[in-house]
C-alpha positions in Angstrom: 0.0 0.0 0.0 1.3 3.5 -0.8 0.5 6.3 1.5 -0.8 9.6 0.0 1.0 12.2 2.1 -1.1 15.1 3.5 0.4 18.6 3.3 1.9 20.0 6.6 -0.4 22.5 8.3 0.5 24.8 11.1 -2.1 24.7 14.0 -4.7 27.4 14.2 -3.2 28.6 17.5 0.0 29.5 15.7 -1.7 32.2 13.6 -3.9 33.3 16.5 -0.8 34.1 18.6 0.8 36.0 15.7 -2.3 38.2 15.3 -2.5 38.9 19.1 1.2 39.8 19.0 0.7 42.3 16.2 -2.2 44.0 18.1 -0.1 44.1 21.3 2.8 45.8 19.5 0.5 48.4 17.9 -1.0 49.4 21.2 2.3 49.4 23.1 4.5 51.1 20.6 2.5 52.9 17.9 -0.4 54.3 20.0 1.8 56.1 22.7 3.9 57.7 19.9 0.8 59.1 18.2 -1.0 60.0 21.4 1.4 62.6 22.6 3.7 65.3 21.2 7.4 65.2 21.7 8.4 66.4 25.2 11.9 68.0 25.8 13.6 67.3 29.1 15.5 70.2 30.8 17.3 70.7 34.1 15.7 72.6 37.0 18.0 75.6 36.5 16.7 76.1 33.0 13.2 75.9 34.4 14.0 78.6 37.0 15.7 80.8 34.4 12.6 80.6 32.1 10.4 81.4 35.1 12.3 84.6 36.0 12.4 85.6 32.3 8.6 85.1 32.2 8.9 82.6 29.4 6.6 80.0 31.0 3.1 79.6 29.5 1.2 76.8 31.2 2.6 74.7 34.0 1.5 71.3 35.5 3.1 70.1 38.8 2.9 66.3 39.3 4.1 64.0 42.0 7.5 63.3 40.4 7.9 65.9 37.6 6.9 69.3 36.3 5.5 69.8 32.9 5.4 73.3 31.3 5.1 75.0 28.0 6.8 78.1 26.6 5.0 81.4 26.3 3.8 80.7 22.7 2.8 77.1 23.7 4.8 75.7 20.8 6.8 73.2 22.9 6.4 71.1 26.0 9.2 70.7 28.6 9.6 68.6 31.7 12.0 68.7 34.6 12.5 66.9 37.9 10.7 68.0 41.0 12.8 69.4 43.9 11.8 70.8 47.3 10.9 74.5 46.7 8.2 76.0 49.0 8.0 79.3 47.1 7.6 77.7 43.6 3.9 78.2 43.3 4.0 81.9 44.3 7.0 82.5 42.1 5.3 81.0 39.0 2.2 83.1 39.7 4.2 86.3 40.1 5.9 85.7 36.7 2.7 85.2 34.8 2.6 81.4 34.5 -0.8 79.8 34.1 -1.6 76.5 36.0 -3.1 73.6 34.0 -4.4 70.1 34.7 -3.6 68.6 31.3 -0.7 70.0 29.2 -0.2 66.8 27.1 -3.1 66.7 24.7 -4.7 63.3 24.4 -5.5 61.8 21.0 -9.0 62.5 19.6 -11.5 59.7 20.3 -11.9 59.0 16.6 -8.1 58.6 16.1 -7.8 56.5 19.2 -10.5 54.1 18.1 -8.9 54.0 14.6 -5.4 53.1 15.8 -6.3 50.9 18.8 -9.1 48.8 17.3 -9.9 49.4 13.6 -6.3 49.1 12.3 -5.6 45.8 14.3 -8.9 44.3 13.2 -8.2 45.1 9.5 -4.7 43.5 9.9 -6.3 40.5 11.6 -8.9 40.1 8.9 -6.3 40.4 6.2 -4.2 37.8 7.8 -7.2 35.5 8.3 -8.2 35.8 4.7 -4.7 35.0 3.6 -4.6 31.9 5.8 -8.0 30.8 4.7 -7.0 30.8 1.0 -3.8 29.0 1.8 -5.5 26.3 3.8 -8.3 25.9 1.3 -5.7 25.3 -1.4 -4.0 22.6 0.7 -7.3 21.0 1.6 -8.4 20.8 -2.0 -10.3 24.1 -2.3 -14.0 24.6 -2.8 -16.8 25.2 -0.3 -16.3 21.9 1.4 -12.9 22.9 2.7 -13.1 23.5 6.5 -11.7 26.7 8.1 -8.0 26.1 8.9 -8.5 22.3 8.7 -9.8 22.2 12.3 -12.7 19.9 11.7 -11.1 18.1 8.8 -10.3 14.4 9.2 -6.5 13.7 8.9 -7.0 10.1 8.0 -4.1 8.5 6.1 -5.3 7.4 2.7 -3.6 4.4 1.2 -3.9 3.4 -2.5 -2.9 0.2 -4.1 0.7 -0.3 -5.2 2.8 -3.1 -6.6 4.2 -4.0 -3.1 0.8 -3.8 -1.3 0.1 -6.1 1.7 -1.9 -9.2 0.8 -3.2 -12.1 2.8 -0.1 -14.1 1.9 1.9 -11.6 3.9 -0.2 -12.4 7.0 0.4 -15.8 8.6 -0.8 -17.6 11.7 -4.3 -16.2 11.7 -6.2 -18.5 9.3 -9.6 -18.1 11.0 -9.4 -14.3 11.0 -8.3 -14.3 7.3 -11.2 -16.6 6.5 -13.7 -14.2 8.1 -12.2 -11.2 6.3 -11.9 -13.0 2.9 -15.7 -12.8 2.7 -15.4 -9.0 2.9 -13.0 -9.0 -0.1 -15.3 -11.2 -2.1 -18.3 -8.9 -1.4 -16.3 -5.8 -2.6 -15.4 -7.7 -5.8 -18.7 -9.4 -6.4 -21.6 -7.6 -4.6 -24.2 -8.8 -7.1 -24.2 -12.4 -5.9 -24.9 -11.2 -2.3 -27.6 -8.7 -3.4 -29.3 -11.5 -5.5 -30.1 -13.5 -2.4 -30.8 -10.4 -0.3 -27.7 -10.6 1.9 -25.8 -7.6 2.9 -22.3 -7.3 4.3 -21.7 -6.3 8.0 -21.4 -2.6 8.4 -18.6 -2.9 10.9 -16.1 -5.6 11.8 -14.2 -5.4 15.1 -10.8 -7.0 15.4 -9.9 -7.9 19.0 -6.8 -9.4 20.4 -3.5 -8.8 22.3 -1.0 -6.2 21.1 1.3 -7.3 18.2 -1.0 -10.0 16.8 -1.4 -8.2 13.4 -4.8 -6.5 13.6 -3.6 -3.5 11.6 -1.8 -5.6 9.1 -5.0 -7.7 8.5 -7.0 -4.6 7.8 -4.4 -3.4 5.3 -4.4 -6.9 3.7 -8.2 -6.7 3.2 -7.7 -3.4 1.4 -4.8 -4.8 -0.6 -6.7 -7.9 -1.7 -9.9 -5.9 -2.5 -7.8 -3.2 -4.4 -9.9 -0.4 -2.9 -9.0 2.9 -1.0 -8.1 2.4 2.6 -8.7 5.2 5.1 -6.6 4.6 8.3 -7.0 6.7 11.5 -6.3 6.2 15.1 -9.0 6.7 17.7 -6.9 9.2 19.6 -6.7 11.4 16.5 -10.4 12.3 16.9 -9.8 13.9 20.3 -9.2 17.6 20.0 -8.6 20.5 22.3 -11.7 22.3 21.0 -15.1 20.8 21.9 -16.9 19.5 18.8 -13.9 19.1 16.6 -13.8 15.3 17.1 -17.4 15.0 16.0 -16.6 17.2 13.0 -13.7 14.9 12.1 -16.0 11.9 12.2 -18.4 13.6 9.8 -15.6 14.5 7.4 -14.1 11.0 7.5 -17.4 9.4 6.6 -18.1 12.0 3.9 -14.8 11.2 2.3 -15.5 7.5 2.5 -18.8 7.8 0.8 -17.2 9.7 -2.0 -14.6 7.0 -2.5 -16.9 4.0 -2.1 -16.3 1.1 -2.4 -13.6 1.6 0.3 -12.5 0.5 3.7 -12.3 2.7 6.8 -10.0 1.5 9.5 -10.1 3.0 13.0 -7.2 1.7 15.2 -7.5 1.7 19.0 -11.2 2.6 18.8 -11.4 2.3 22.6 -9.9 5.8 22.8 -13.3 7.3 21.7 -15.6 4.3 22.1 -15.5 3.8 25.9 -18.7 3.3 27.9 -20.6 6.4 28.6 -20.9 6.6 32.4 -23.1 9.8 32.6 -21.1 11.2 35.5 -20.9 14.9 36.0 -17.5 16.2 34.7 -17.0 13.4 32.3 -15.2 13.8 29.0 -17.9 15.6 26.9 -15.6 15.9 23.9 -15.1 12.1 23.7 -18.8 11.4 24.3 -19.8 13.8 21.5 -17.3 12.1 19.2 -18.8 8.7 20.1 -22.3 9.9 19.6 -21.4 11.2 16.2 -19.7 7.9 15.3 -22.9 6.0 16.3 -25.0 8.4 14.2 -22.8 8.1 11.1 -22.7 4.3 11.3 -26.5 4.3 11.3 -26.5 6.9 8.4 -25.5 4.7 5.5 -26.8 1.4 4.1 -24.7 -1.8 4.3 -24.7 -2.1 0.5 -23.1 1.2 -0.3 -19.6 -0.3 -0.4 -18.2 1.3 2.8 -16.8 -1.3 5.2 -15.8 -0.1 8.7 -12.9 -2.0 10.3 -11.8 -1.3 13.9 -9.2 -2.7 16.2 -8.9 -2.8 20.0 -7.3 -4.8 22.7 -9.9 -3.6 25.3 -13.2 -4.9 23.9 -14.8 -5.0 27.4 -14.5 -1.2 27.8 -16.4 -0.4 24.6 -19.9 1.2 24.8 -22.7 -1.4 24.2 -24.4 0.9 21.7 -21.2 0.6 19.5 -21.1 -3.2 19.7 -24.7 -3.9 18.9 -25.7 -5.5 15.5 -26.2 -2.9 12.9 -23.0 -1.1 13.8 -20.3 -3.7 14.5 -22.0 -6.8 13.4 -19.1 -9.1 13.6 -16.2 -9.6 16.0 -13.1 -11.3 14.7 -10.7 -12.5 17.3 -7.0 -12.2 16.4 -5.4 -14.3 19.1 -1.8 -15.3 19.8 -0.7 -17.8 17.2 -0.5 -21.6 18.0 2.6 -23.7 17.1 1.7 -24.1 13.4 0.9 -20.4 13.2 4.2 -19.4 14.9 6.1 -21.6 12.4 4.3 -19.9 9.4 4.9 -16.4 10.8 8.6 -17.2 11.3 8.9 -18.4 7.7 7.1 -15.3 6.3 9.5 -13.0 8.1 12.5 -15.2 7.3 11.9 -14.5 3.6 13.2 -11.0 4.3 16.6 -12.1 5.5 19.1 -14.7 4.5 18.9 -17.9 6.6 20.8 -21.2 6.5 19.2 -24.1 4.8 19.2 -26.3 7.9 17.2 -24.0 10.1 14.5 -25.9 12.0 11.6 -23.4 12.2 9.4 -25.9 14.1 11.9 -26.0 17.0 12.2 -22.2 17.0 8.4 -22.0 17.1 8.2 -24.4 20.1 10.8 -22.4 21.9 8.9 -19.2 21.3 5.7 -20.4 22.9 3.3 -17.5 23.7 5.0 -15.0 21.4 2.9 -12.7 19.2 3.5 -12.0 15.5 5.4 -8.8 16.3 7.7 -10.6 18.8 8.4 -13.3 16.2 9.3 -10.6 13.7 11.6 -9.1 16.3 13.2 -12.6 16.9 14.0 -12.9 13.2 15.5 -9.4 13.0 17.6 -10.0 16.2 19.0 -13.2 14.5 20.0 -11.2 11.4 21.7 -8.6 13.6 23.6 -11.2 15.5 24.8 -12.8 12.2 26.1 -9.4 11.0 27.9 -8.8 14.4 29.6 -12.2 14.0 30.6 -11.5 10.4 28.4 -14.1 8.7 26.3 -13.6 5.5 23.3 -15.6 6.8 21.5 -16.4 10.0 21.9 -19.9 11.5 19.9 -22.0 13.9 22.1 -20.8 16.8 21.3 -17.2 15.9 17.6 -17.8 16.1 17.8 -19.7 19.4 19.9 -16.9 20.9 17.6 -14.3 19.6 14.7 -16.0 21.5 16.7 -15.7 24.7 17.4 -12.1 23.9 13.7 -11.3 23.6 12.8 -13.4 26.7 15.7 -12.5 29.1 17.7 -9.7 27.4 21.3 -9.7 26.2 24.2 -11.4 27.9 25.9 -9.2 30.5 29.5 -9.6 29.6 30.7 -7.3 32.3 28.8 -9.0 35.1 31.3 -11.1 37.1 29.9 -13.4 39.8 32.0 -14.4 42.7 32.9 -18.1 42.9 30.3 -18.7 45.7 27.5 -16.8 43.8 28.3 -18.9 40.7 27.9 -22.1 42.7 24.7 -20.9 44.3 23.2 -20.0 40.9 24.3 -23.3 39.4 22.6 -25.3 42.1 19.5 -23.1 41.9 19.0 -23.7 38.2 19.8 -27.4 38.4 17.2 -27.5 41.2 14.5 -26.2 38.8 15.6 -28.6 36.0 15.9 -31.7 38.3 12.5 -31.2 39.9 10.9 -30.7 36.4 12.6 -33.8 35.0 11.6 -36.1 37.9 7.9 -35.2 37.6 5.5 -36.5 35.1 3.5 -34.1 32.9 6.3 -31.5 32.8 7.8 -29.9 29.7 11.2 -31.2 28.8 14.2 -29.1 29.6 15.7 -27.4 26.6 18.6 -25.4 28.0 20.1 -24.3 31.3 22.5 -21.4 31.7 24.1 -19.3 34.5 25.1 -16.5 32.2 23.7 -13.2 33.6 21.2 -11.3 31.4 20.3 -7.7 31.1 16.8 -8.4 32.4 18.4 -9.0 35.8 18.3 -12.8 35.7 21.5 -14.5 36.9 20.5 -17.7 35.1 17.5 -19.5 33.8 16.1 -22.9 32.9 14.2 -23.1 29.6 11.5 -25.7 29.2 9.8 -26.3 25.8 6.5 -28.1 25.2 6.6 -30.8 22.5 3.4 -29.5 20.8 0.3 -27.4 21.3 -0.9 -27.3 24.9 -4.3 -25.7 25.5 -5.4 -27.2 28.8 -3.6 -27.7 32.1 -4.7 -30.3 34.7 -4.6 -29.7 38.4 -1.6 -32.1 38.6 0.3 -30.2 35.9 -0.2 -26.8 37.7 1.0 -28.3 41.0 4.0 -29.8 39.2 4.7 -26.4 37.7 4.6 -24.8 41.2 6.9 -27.4 42.5 9.4 -26.7 39.7 9.3 -23.0 40.6 10.2 -23.8 44.2 13.0 -26.2 43.1 15.6 -23.5 43.0 15.0 -22.3 46.5 14.8 -25.9 47.8 18.3 -26.7 46.3 19.8 -23.7 48.1 18.3 -24.8 51.4 19.6 -28.4 51.0 23.1 -27.6 49.8 24.0 -24.3 51.5 21.6 -24.4 54.5 20.5 -20.8 53.7 18.5 -18.9 51.1 19.2 -15.9 48.8 17.2 -13.3 47.0 17.6 -15.2 43.7 14.2 -16.9 44.0 12.1 -13.6 44.0 10.6 -14.2 40.5 10.0 -17.9 41.3 8.1 -17.0 44.4 6.0 -14.5 42.4 5.1 -17.0 39.7 4.4 -19.8 42.1 2.1 -17.6 44.2 0.3 -16.3 41.1 -0.4 -19.9 39.8 -1.6 -21.1 43.3 -4.0 -18.2 43.7 -5.4 -18.7 40.2 -6.0 -22.4 41.0 -8.2 -21.4 44.0 -9.9 -18.2 42.8 -10.3 -18.8 39.0 -10.0 -22.4 38.1 -12.2 -24.0 40.8 -9.4 -26.3 42.0 -9.9 -25.5 45.7 -10.9 -28.1 48.2 -13.0 -25.7 50.2 -14.6 -23.3 47.6 -15.4 -25.8 44.9 -16.5 -24.2 41.6 -17.1 -20.7 42.9 -15.3 -17.7 41.1 -13.5 -15.6 43.7 -11.7 -13.3 41.3 -12.7 -11.1 38.3 -10.2 -10.5 35.4 -10.4 -7.4 33.2 -8.1 -6.3 30.3 -7.5 -10.0 29.4 -5.5 -8.9 26.3 -3.3 -6.5 28.2 -1.9 -8.9 30.8 -5.1 -9.1 32.9 -6.0 -7.0 35.9 -7.6 -9.2 38.6 -9.6 -8.2 41.6 -11.2 -10.4 44.3 -15.0 -10.5 44.5 -15.5 -12.0 47.9 -15.7 -11.0 51.6 -12.7 -10.3 53.8 -13.2 -13.5 55.7 -13.1 -15.5 52.4 -10.0 -13.6 51.3 -8.3 -14.7 54.5 -9.3 -18.3 53.8 -7.9 -18.0 50.3 -4.6 -16.6 51.5 -4.4 -19.5 54.0 -5.0 -22.1 51.2 -2.5 -20.4 48.9 0.2 -20.6 51.5 -0.6 -24.3 52.2 -0.5 -25.2 48.5 2.8 -23.5 47.8 4.3 -24.9 51.0 3.2 -28.4 50.1 4.8 -28.2 46.6 8.0 -26.7 48.1 8.3 -29.7 50.4 7.7 -32.1 47.5 10.5 -30.3 45.5 12.9 -30.7 48.5 12.1 -34.4 48.7 12.8 -34.9 45.0 16.2 -33.2 45.4 17.1 -35.2 48.5 16.4 -38.4 46.6 18.6 -37.3 43.7 21.3 -35.6 45.8 24.2 -37.2 43.9 22.8 -36.1 40.5 22.2 -32.7 41.9 25.8 -32.3 42.8 27.1 -33.8 39.6 24.9 -31.6 37.4 25.6 -28.4 39.3 29.3 -28.9 39.1 29.0 -29.6 35.3 26.9 -26.5 34.8 29.4 -24.5 36.9 32.2 -25.5 34.6 30.4 -25.2 31.3 28.1 -22.2 32.3 25.5 -23.3 29.6 24.3 -26.8 28.9 21.7 -28.2 26.5 18.7 -30.4 27.5 20.4 -33.4 25.8 23.5 -33.0 28.0 21.3 -32.6 31.1 19.3 -35.7 30.4 22.4 -37.7 29.5 24.0 -37.1 32.9 20.7 -37.5 34.8 20.0 -40.9 33.2 23.7 -42.0 33.2 
């Protein structure tokens, strides 16, 4: 897709400030100059001499100065005020006349002309000039909006030779199948009209960040070969009330003119949040939402305008926006499964040079839970690593290392552990791996390392599932908790003390144990009762307990009991395999990084 660039426009406030500055300068500099005649400053001796010579006409004594004219009143003088008790009598005796206003003020007509009429004429001329310039940039004509304030600044894409197609989007087969129907309708609307079917007015793409919602929307436009209007929800929000609604009207007006076309609103939750009706709410956002609702009702579904929107917070959208007739269809764009990850890796790998023996299935298994954007980043990191090492293509090792970079950060080459710390970390990581290997229903160990990473990890144990894994049994979750506690258990058994290295393990084990009780119904006391509500499921999930304080206390007690039980189980496994624990820890201490094959060979040897 090729973007049609919009001309740069200075904001309206820019010209407004210039006009105000011009008016200020006129009133501060020009008006005082015109308002009074030139005044000549003299010393007090000259003033006294002119008084005795009877050359004073009118005199005005002020708090800090004396103003006076000559006898013919052709010039105005001023001098400083000094203590002189006989001054008034002396002036009177020498024929001076006293006045309350020597400096003549400007006439009212001239004052109004200079202070108001002239600035207004300048302001009007400047405004007319700006209007003509902005009208030219906006396309001219009566439909051009003053200064572009209410005009939609949607990016318009037109088809090009390198446009995005469905073949460029992998791992979302169900979403592509849903959207392929839209493309077919835009190409062949007659067969739908013949049976009386109409396309959905709006389609909402929902899913976690980085899963390719925007790319899917562009792929629909690329396949259909129609104009594609792209705008973010936050771009509708303006400083001036009513401007957002005006932008919505202008966007739909442009879309109707270019029909058939696709209008894509990214992050629609910025303007589509639920209206709460509270005093002091965001009136501008609600006006924009109301206008969007009105516009979506204002055209028929068969006019060739398809509305696509994307969000990762669907639960926050207003129900009026989600009802049939506006957004008729919701298309989930979820994290890819194993097959999807492998296809995404292959799509992005076409952009770089890779070795012929790269196993994308293994890389996809190692990158479990990664989004499309993260997988693209993994491929790019592998290419960068190959360049740093002076190679012309990326290898399997580059891809595996790039996964570790995305997960745990780069290796900290300057981080030097003491000999004791290195031993502790080695036993800690082997404790995780040994507990995982001696339990059934646990993912195989792929790699163990004690090389510090920039994320703060001093080492880690990577486990990789063999295939897709959608459900977890109660036993599997308990085994996972035991694996998390294996590192701390190894420290306790070998060194008789504990360190801070298990902080992340404790957090993950506690989170799993709490979810078992509050969300998964795996509690012995609460049965299948939900104790926790989760919001923002696509943004990490924010949880909140929905039970009484007494129940929360009971939940805490059960969580502690569950984690403690698995901790004791992990300790028992390590005690039963103490010789292997020592052998593996010493081997890891020497090698710093070992593979899963090396680990299992020593464990089973």
